[in-house]
N, C-alpha and C positions, 0 to 999 in steps of 0.2 A: 504494500500500500504506500502511496505517495502522500506525504503531508506537506502542504504548501503554506506560504505566508498567510494567505487568506484564512486557512483553517486555524492556524496559530492565533491570528488576530481575533477570530470569532471566539475561540476558546477563552482567551484572556479577557475579552469584553464580557462574555457571559459569566465568567467566574467573578469578575468585579461587580457585575450587576447584582449577583446574589448577595454580595457583602453589603450593598447599599440598602437592600430590603430588610424589613423587620425580621429579626430572628424568630423562628417558629417556637411555639410552646414546647414541643417535644425536644428540641435542642436545648432549650433552657433547663428542662428537667434533667436531661442526660448529663449536663455539665453543672447541675445544681446552682443555677443562676436565677436571680429574680428578673433581671433585664440585661439587655446587651444591644448595642447599636453601633453602627459604623463610627469609628473614631480612633483615638490614640491606642486603645487596647483591643481593638477589633478591626483589622484591616483586611483580613481574608476570612472566608467562611470557616466555621468550625469543622474539624474532621467528622466524617460520617453525616454531614448535612446532605440529605438525599436530594435536595434541590440542585446541588452542584451536578450530580449525575444526570438529571433530566435536562437541565438548562445547557450545560456544556455539550453534552452528546448531541442534542438537537441543533445547536448553533454550528457545531463542527460538520454535521451531516449536511446542513443547508449550505454551508460554505463550500463543501466538497462538490455538491451538485452545481452551484452557481459558478464555480471556477472550472468545472469540467473534468475533475479528477475522480468523481464517484464512479465506481464500477457497478454497484447494485442499483436497482430501481428504487428511488426514494418515493415513498407513498404519500408524502405530504406531512406537514407538521403535526396535525392531530393524530393521524394514523401512526406515525412514527412514535409519537409520545405514548400511544396506547401499547405499542410493541415493547417499548422500554419499561412501562409500568408492569406489564405481564412478566417480563424477564426479572425485574426487580423483585416482584412478589414471589416468584419461584425460588429465587436465590435466598430470600429471607426465610421462606418456609423450609428450605433445605437446612439452613444453619440453625433454625430455632426449633427443629423437630426433636 
């Protein structure tokens, strides 16, 4: 697989976008925090923040398609997101069984 600059830029922008959004309640509980927002002590998303998986994967896939390096058929943002959610759920089920 070829990773180009467009895909790298899409990944970094999606990663940063997650950091600017409010931290989810489940992440606050995992890290035993009452609140957390972008700033001096929070410049990148917390480890295991599932939003990173979905947002970065989708952004990179779209960049691969738009830049012409994608080999697989991209089903569109919503369908791709559903595929990712199914894979994520299977992975979680396997590790939590």
